[in-house]
C-alpha positions as CSV (number, residue, x, y, z in Angstrom):
1,M,0.0,0.1,-0.1
2,S,1.9,3.1,-1.2
3,E,1.6,6.6,0.6
4,T,-0.4,9.1,-1.3
5,T,-1.2,12.7,-0.7
6,L,-4.9,13.6,-0.7
7,T,-7.3,16.6,-0.2
8,L,-10.5,15.2,1.1
9,I,-13.6,16.9,2.5
10,V,-15.6,16.2,5.5
11,T,-18.9,14.8,4.6
12,E,-20.4,14.0,8.0
13,R,-19.6,15.0,11.6
14,Q,-21.0,13.3,14.8
15,E,-19.9,14.2,18.3
16,D,-20.1,11.0,20.2
17,R,-19.7,9.9,23.7
18,G,-16.4,10.0,25.5
19,D,-15.3,13.2,23.6
20,I,-14.8,11.3,20.5
21,L,-15.5,13.1,17.1
22,R,-16.8,10.7,14.4
23,L,-15.9,12.0,10.8
24,T,-16.6,10.6,7.4
25,L,-14.2,11.9,4.7
26,A,-14.6,11.6,0.9
27,D,-13.0,12.7,-2.3
28,P,-14.6,16.2,-3.4
29,S,-15.1,14.8,-6.9
30,G,-16.5,11.6,-5.8
31,A,-13.4,9.5,-7.2
32,A,-12.6,6.4,-5.4
33,L,-10.3,6.5,-2.5
34,P,-7.1,4.4,-2.3
35,E,-7.5,0.6,-1.4
36,V,-6.9,-0.1,2.3
37,R,-6.9,-3.0,4.7
38,A,-8.1,-2.8,8.3
39,G,-5.5,-1.5,10.7
40,A,-4.5,1.4,8.2
41,H,-4.3,4.7,9.4
42,V,-3.8,8.2,7.7
43,D,-1.8,11.4,8.7
44,I,-3.8,14.6,9.0
45,L,-2.5,18.0,8.8
46,V,-3.9,19.9,11.7
47,P,-5.3,23.3,10.4
48,G,-4.6,26.6,12.3
49,M,-1.4,25.6,14.4
50,A,1.6,27.8,14.3
51,E,4.1,25.1,13.2
52,E,3.1,22.4,10.7
53,T,1.6,19.6,12.7
54,W,0.4,16.1,11.7
55,R,-1.7,13.6,13.7
56,Q,-2.3,9.9,13.0
57,Y,-5.7,8.3,13.0
58,S,-6.8,4.9,12.3
59,L,-9.5,4.2,9.6
60,A,-12.6,2.9,11.4
61,G,-15.0,2.0,8.6
62,D,-15.4,-1.0,6.3
63,P,-12.3,-1.2,4.2
64,A,-14.2,-2.6,1.3
65,R,-15.8,0.9,0.9
66,A,-14.0,3.0,-1.5
67,D,-16.3,5.8,-1.3
68,Q,-15.5,7.1,2.1
69,W,-13.2,6.9,5.1
70,Q,-14.3,7.0,8.7
71,L,-12.4,8.2,11.7
72,G,-12.8,8.7,15.3
73,I,-10.7,11.5,17.1
74,L,-10.5,11.9,20.8
75,K,-10.4,15.5,22.2
76,D,-7.7,15.4,24.6
77,P,-7.1,18.8,26.2
78,A,-4.1,17.5,28.0
79,S,-2.4,16.8,24.6
80,R,-0.2,19.2,22.5
81,G,-3.4,20.6,21.0
82,G,-3.8,18.9,17.6
83,S,-7.0,16.9,18.7
84,V,-8.7,20.0,20.1
85,A,-7.8,22.0,16.9
86,L,-9.3,19.2,14.8
87,H,-12.4,19.1,16.9
88,G,-13.0,22.8,16.6
89,A,-12.1,23.0,12.7
90,L,-13.4,20.0,11.0
91,V,-17.0,20.6,9.9
92,P,-18.9,19.3,7.0
93,G,-17.5,20.9,3.8
94,T,-14.1,21.4,5.4
95,A,-11.0,20.4,3.2
96,V,-8.5,18.2,4.9
97,Q,-5.0,17.5,3.8
98,I,-4.1,13.7,4.2
99,T,-1.2,11.6,3.6
100,G,-1.3,7.7,3.7
101,P,-2.9,5.3,3.9
102,R,-0.1,3.3,6.0
103,N,-0.6,0.1,7.6
104,H,1.6,-1.4,10.4
105,F,-1.2,-3.3,12.1
106,A,-2.9,-5.4,9.5
107,L,-4.5,-8.7,10.1
108,V,-2.8,-12.1,9.4
109,P,-4.4,-15.3,8.7
110,A,-5.7,-17.0,11.8
111,R,-8.0,-19.7,13.1
112,K,-9.2,-17.4,15.7
113,T,-8.7,-13.6,16.1
114,V,-9.2,-11.8,19.5
115,L,-9.5,-8.0,19.3
116,L,-9.1,-5.9,22.4
117,G,-9.7,-2.1,22.2
118,G,-9.5,0.5,25.0
119,G,-11.3,3.7,24.4
120,V,-10.6,5.3,21.1
121,G,-8.2,2.4,20.3
122,V,-11.3,0.5,19.3
123,T,-11.2,2.4,16.0
124,P,-9.0,0.0,14.1
125,M,-10.8,-2.9,15.6
126,L,-14.1,-1.8,13.9
127,A,-12.4,-2.1,10.5
128,M,-10.9,-5.3,11.4
129,A,-14.5,-6.5,12.5
130,H,-15.6,-5.8,8.9
131,E,-12.7,-7.5,7.2
132,L,-12.9,-10.6,9.6
133,A,-16.7,-10.9,8.9
134,A,-16.3,-10.6,5.2
135,S,-13.7,-13.5,5.3
136,G,-15.8,-15.8,7.4
137,A,-13.3,-16.0,10.1
138,E,-13.8,-16.8,13.8
139,W,-13.3,-13.5,15.8
140,E,-14.5,-11.6,18.9
141,L,-14.0,-8.0,20.1
142,H,-13.7,-6.9,23.6
143,Y,-14.2,-3.1,24.1
144,C,-13.2,-1.4,27.3
145,T,-14.3,2.0,28.2
146,R,-14.6,4.1,31.5
147,A,-18.3,3.9,31.6
148,P,-21.4,3.4,29.4
149,D,-21.8,7.1,29.0
150,C,-18.1,7.2,27.6
151,T,-18.8,4.4,25.0
152,A,-18.5,5.7,21.5
153,F,-19.7,3.9,18.5
154,A,-22.4,2.1,20.8
155,D,-25.0,2.6,17.9
156,L,-23.1,0.3,15.6
157,L,-22.5,-2.6,18.1
158,D,-26.0,-4.3,17.7
159,Q,-25.7,-4.0,14.0
160,P,-23.9,-6.4,11.5
161,P,-21.0,-7.3,11.5
162,F,-20.7,-6.6,15.2
163,A,-23.8,-7.9,16.7
164,G,-23.0,-11.2,18.6
165,H,-19.3,-10.6,18.4
166,V,-18.6,-7.8,20.9
167,T,-18.2,-7.7,24.7
168,L,-18.3,-4.4,26.5
169,H,-16.2,-3.8,29.6
170,H,-16.4,-0.9,31.8
171,G,-14.1,0.7,34.4
172,V,-10.6,0.0,35.6
173,R,-11.6,-3.5,36.8
174,G,-14.0,-4.2,34.2
175,L,-11.8,-6.2,31.9
176,D,-9.7,-9.3,33.3
177,P,-7.5,-10.6,30.5
178,K,-6.9,-13.9,32.3
179,T,-10.4,-14.8,32.3
180,L,-11.3,-13.6,28.7
181,L,-8.2,-14.4,26.8
182,P,-8.1,-17.8,25.2
183,A,-5.3,-20.3,25.7
184,P,-2.3,-19.8,23.6
185,A,-2.4,-21.8,20.3
186,A,-0.6,-21.4,17.0
187,G,-3.6,-20.4,15.2
188,T,-4.8,-17.8,17.7
189,H,-3.9,-14.2,17.3
190,L,-4.5,-11.1,19.6
191,Y,-4.6,-7.5,18.4
192,I,-4.6,-4.7,21.0
193,C,-4.9,-1.0,20.8
194,G,-5.4,1.6,23.4
195,P,-3.8,4.0,25.9
196,E,-0.5,2.9,27.5
197,G,-2.0,1.7,30.8
198,F,-4.6,-0.6,28.9
199,M,-2.0,-1.9,26.7
200,E,0.5,-2.7,29.5
201,H,-2.4,-4.5,31.4
202,I,-3.3,-6.7,28.5
203,L,0.1,-7.3,27.2
204,T,1.6,-8.4,30.7
205,A,-1.3,-10.9,31.2
206,A,-1.0,-12.2,27.6
207,E,2.8,-12.9,28.3
208,A,2.2,-14.5,31.5
209,M,-0.4,-16.8,29.8
210,G,2.3,-17.8,27.2
211,H,1.0,-15.8,24.1
212,T,4.0,-15.3,22.0
213,G,5.1,-12.2,20.3
214,A,4.5,-13.5,16.7
215,N,0.9,-13.9,17.6
216,V,0.4,-10.7,19.7
217,H,0.0,-7.5,17.7
218,R,-0.3,-4.1,19.2
219,E,-0.7,-0.5,18.3
220,Y,-0.4,2.5,20.6
221,F,-2.4,5.7,19.8
222,S,-0.6,7.8,22.4
223,A,2.6,7.5,24.5
224,E,4.5,9.5,27.1
225,V,7.7,10.5,25.9
226,D,10.7,10.1,28.3
227,L,13.9,12.0,27.1
228,S,15.6,11.9,30.2
229,G,19.1,10.7,30.4
230,D,22.9,11.7,29.9
231,S,24.1,13.6,26.8
232,F,25.5,11.7,23.8
233,E,26.8,12.5,20.4
234,V,25.1,11.7,17.2
235,E,27.3,11.7,14.0
236,C,25.6,11.9,10.5
237,A,27.6,9.8,8.2
238,Q,26.4,11.4,4.9
239,S,26.6,15.1,5.9
240,G,29.7,14.7,8.2
241,V,27.7,16.6,11.0
242,T,28.1,15.7,14.6
243,V,25.8,17.2,17.2
244,T,25.5,16.7,21.1
245,V,22.1,15.7,22.2
246,G,21.5,17.1,25.7
247,A,19.5,15.6,28.6
248,E,15.7,16.1,28.1
249,E,16.2,16.8,24.3
250,S,15.4,14.6,21.3
251,I,17.8,13.7,18.6
252,V,15.5,15.5,16.1
253,T,15.8,18.9,18.0
254,A,19.6,18.4,18.3
255,L,20.1,17.9,14.6
256,A,17.5,20.7,13.7
257,R,20.0,23.0,15.5
258,A,22.6,21.9,13.0
259,G,20.4,22.5,10.1
260,I,19.6,18.7,9.5
261,K,15.8,18.4,9.3
262,V,14.2,15.0,10.0
263,E,10.7,14.4,9.1
264,V,8.6,13.9,12.1
265,K,4.7,13.4,12.6
266,C,3.7,11.9,15.9
267,E,6.7,12.9,18.0
268,E,5.9,10.1,20.4
269,G,7.7,7.1,18.8
270,I,4.4,5.6,17.4
271,C,4.1,6.2,13.7
272,G,7.7,5.4,12.5
273,T,8.0,8.5,10.3
274,C,11.5,9.4,11.8
275,L,12.9,5.8,11.7
276,T,16.5,6.0,10.7
277,D,19.2,3.4,9.9
278,V,21.9,3.1,12.7
279,L,25.4,2.5,11.4
280,D,27.2,2.3,14.6
281,G,26.5,2.6,18.3
282,T,23.7,1.2,20.6
283,P,20.2,3.0,20.5
284,D,18.1,3.3,23.8
285,H,14.9,2.5,22.2
286,R,11.9,4.2,23.8
287,D,9.3,3.9,20.8
288,H,6.4,1.9,20.5
289,F,6.9,1.5,16.8
290,L,9.7,-1.2,16.5
291,T,9.0,-4.8,17.6
292,D,11.2,-6.2,20.5
293,E,13.1,-8.4,17.9
294,E,13.8,-5.5,15.7
295,K,15.0,-3.2,18.8
296,E,17.3,-6.2,19.6
297,E,18.9,-5.8,16.2
298,N,19.8,-2.1,16.8
299,T,19.9,-1.4,13.1
300,E,17.1,1.4,13.3
301,V,15.9,4.0,15.7
302,C,13.1,6.4,16.0
303,L,14.7,9.9,16.4
304,C,11.8,11.6,18.0
305,C,12.0,9.8,21.2
306,S,15.0,7.3,21.6
307,R,18.4,8.0,22.9
308,A,21.6,6.2,23.1
309,K,23.2,3.6,25.5
310,S,26.5,4.2,23.9
311,A,28.5,7.5,23.8
312,R,28.0,7.9,20.2
313,L,25.4,6.9,17.4
314,V,26.3,6.9,13.9
315,L,23.2,7.5,11.6
316,D,22.7,7.1,8.1
317,L,21.9,10.9,7.5
């Protein structure tokens, strides 16, 4: 699936429970949208920001529909302002600049698929439900929210393809993964998306039960960035520039001071836009994009959030 730059328009807007804005986007000329699979996301240029700001949102609708894309956007006043701006700006008729789609969370063939979504992290699971139902696969969705009055998309859950496949869980203790997760099996795959606390709760239990990395798929929609640590040097092999990355500073920021611009979008180690090859040195991986196996290889690093375990990193820049 190649990345494309598109200008779409908002055709529908619905303010749902839990401060989630549901949007429908379409091509202004009625042309078909790029082909997608469940798990895909797009990058949206946030209007009205002082600096160019992009945010990533999973596609929530039926992937088989080429006439529209559906999104769910959580308004988070504690965030860096992108979601609040989008809630205020995106009304029917508004033009939206999009890049993508990209997919790092696609379904793989399985005997049984268990989807676990926390809050707005359910959005890719909705698309997955459509794809799984169309294929005739065995699947179930566990959807966890703080309370019934915070449960977005509730109007969809008693309709096909969701009816009979979705279990709702509410509150901190509403979901016990040890009781709902199936026993590990080669043909059983888990897909998990939600806030960090929810993710760690599920992942810790899944690991304790014996679910292996190859059968456990995850996607974070937000993450805390920890830039603490000692200073270190970054050498750019192509340009010959060397910079010092200070404590509480990202590699991206340090490189920008030296005139080397690295494309970033999420700034939280989630999207992989700033992923760069490592030629020498040992990264201190703090992202949620690379798998554990990829992190052990130490051949790539996300520059927006990761640091170095060695005194120097040599990058292919």
